[in-house]
C-alpha positions in Angstrom: 0.0 0.0 0.0 1.4 3.4 -1.0 0.5 6.6 0.9 0.3 10.1 -0.4 3.5 10.7 1.5 5.3 8.7 -1.0 6.2 5.8 1.3 4.9 2.4 2.0 3.1 1.8 5.4 6.0 -0.4 6.5 8.5 2.5 5.8 6.4 5.0 7.6 6.1 2.6 10.7 9.8 2.0 10.9 10.5 5.8 10.5 8.1 6.5 13.4 9.9 3.9 15.5 13.3 5.3 14.8 12.2 8.9 15.4 11.1 8.0 18.9 14.5 6.2 19.5 16.4 9.2 18.2 14.4 11.9 20.2 13.8 10.2 23.4 17.1 9.7 25.5 15.1 7.3 27.7 14.3 4.9 24.8 16.7 1.9 25.2 15.6 -0.4 22.4 13.4 -0.6 19.4 11.5 -3.3 21.0 10.9 -1.2 24.2 9.6 1.6 22.0 7.3 -0.6 19.9 5.7 -2.2 22.9 5.6 0.7 25.4 5.3 4.1 23.7 1.7 5.2 23.3 2.7 8.1 21.0 4.1 5.5 18.6 1.0 3.4 18.9 -1.2 6.4 18.2 0.8 7.3 15.0 0.7 3.8 13.8 -3.1 3.5 14.3 -3.5 7.0 12.5 -1.4 5.7 9.5 -3.8 2.9 9.0 -6.9 5.0 9.7 -5.7 7.8 7.4 -5.2 5.3 4.7 -8.7 4.1 5.1 -10.1 7.5 5.3 -8.6 8.7 2.1 -9.2 5.6 0.1 -13.1 5.4 0.1 -16.1 6.9 1.7 -17.1 3.5 2.7 -14.1 3.2 4.9 -14.6 6.6 6.7 -16.7 5.1 9.5 -14.3 2.2 10.2 -11.4 4.6 10.1 -13.2 6.8 12.6 -13.9 3.8 14.9 -10.2 2.8 14.7 -9.2 6.2 15.6 -11.4 6.1 18.7 -10.1 2.7 19.7 -6.6 4.1 19.6 -7.7 7.2 21.6 -9.2 4.9 24.4 -5.8 2.9 24.6 -3.3 5.8 24.2 -5.1 8.9 25.4 -4.1 10.5 22.1 -6.9 11.6 19.7 -6.0 12.1 16.1 -8.7 12.5 13.5 -8.2 10.1 10.6 -8.5 13.1 8.2 -5.6 14.8 9.7 -2.3 14.7 7.4 0.8 13.8 9.4 4.2 13.9 8.0 7.1 11.4 8.3 9.2 10.8 11.4 6.8 12.6 13.8 7.2 11.9 17.6 4.6 12.3 20.3 6.4 12.3 23.5 4.4 11.0 26.5 1.3 11.8 24.5 -1.5 11.8 27.0 -4.2 14.5 26.1 -2.9 15.2 22.6 -5.6 16.2 20.1 -5.1 16.7 16.4 -8.2 17.9 14.5 -9.5 16.7 11.0 -7.9 19.4 8.8 -4.6 19.7 10.6 -1.5 19.2 8.4 1.8 18.3 10.1 5.1 18.4 8.3 8.1 16.1 8.7 10.3 15.5 11.8 7.8 17.3 14.1 7.8 16.8 17.9 4.7 17.2 20.0 4.7 16.9 23.8 1.7 15.8 26.0 -1.3 17.9 26.2 -0.8 19.6 22.9 -3.9 20.5 20.9 -4.1 21.3 17.1 -7.6 22.5 17.2 -10.2 24.5 15.4 -12.0 27.7 16.4 -14.9 27.3 13.8 -17.8 24.9 13.2 -17.7 25.6 9.4 -16.7 23.1 6.8 -13.3 23.5 5.3 -9.9 24.2 6.7 -10.2 25.0 10.4 -7.1 23.5 12.0 -3.4 24.5 11.9 -0.7 23.7 9.4 2.6 22.8 11.1 5.9 23.1 9.1 8.8 20.8 9.1 11.0 20.3 12.3 8.6 22.1 14.5 8.5 21.5 18.3 5.3 22.0 20.2 5.7 22.1 24.1 3.6 20.5 26.6 0.0 21.9 27.0 0.3 24.2 24.0 -2.9 25.0 22.2 -2.5 25.8 18.5 -5.9 27.0 17.2 -7.5 27.8 13.9 -6.3 27.7 10.3 -2.9 29.3 11.2 0.6 28.2 10.0 3.6 27.4 12.1 6.6 27.9 9.9 9.4 25.5 9.5 11.9 25.2 12.5 9.5 27.1 14.7 9.1 26.3 18.4 6.0 26.7 20.5 6.4 27.1 24.3 4.8 25.0 26.9 1.2 26.0 27.6 1.4 28.7 25.0 -2.0 29.6 23.2 -1.2 30.3 19.5 -3.9 31.9 17.5 -1.8 33.7 14.8 0.9 32.5 12.3 4.4 31.9 13.6 7.1 32.5 11.1 9.8 30.0 10.3 12.6 29.8 12.8 10.8 31.7 15.5 9.7 30.7 19.1 6.2 31.6 20.2 5.6 31.7 24.1 2.7 32.9 26.4 -1.0 33.5 26.4 -1.8 34.6 23.9 1.5 33.6 22.3 4.0 36.3 21.2 6.8 35.6 18.7 10.4 35.8 20.0 13.6 35.2 18.4 16.0 32.9 20.1 19.5 31.9 19.3 20.0 28.9 17.0 20.5 25.8 19.2 23.4 23.4 19.0 22.2 20.0 17.7 22.9 18.4 21.2 20.9 21.0 23.1 17.5 20.3 24.3 14.9 22.8 22.7 12.8 22.6 25.8 15.2 25.1 27.5 13.6 27.7 25.4 10.1 26.6 25.6 
């Protein structure tokens, strides 16, 4: 089965596993991650549900049911219509919500309690678009059809209701954009968020 991301399901699942191992210093083995990481389980279930959702209208209900089973097991709710990029990592994960029209780029990291939510009940695009290599801190709420640029960072518990340019950190309620120094690869981005 080939996904719109240009990769087979097997490739995507392996990349999700490796992303968790690479980004979590507590991850000791691939087996441990595969068996004990709810963020990885939620992503895997979403990959299957999204394939079903986009394949046929007849599969939309089963896809939605699969997403709800995954939510009940992992505490992470991802609508099967959401488009998630490659090598995503959801750390801890409990309470993460990703809405139907959300679009998430590659190499994105979400912490627990993150919401990519809507602010409208209308049809059409109502959830955020997240660029590549974005980090969203614990408890952050990113709301509406806004865009987070590539390499941006969202601080813990921030409420983001406006676009965040590429390479910028947004913190606070409501979130304000701040420039921060470029981090060394070995530094934890959480020091800024």
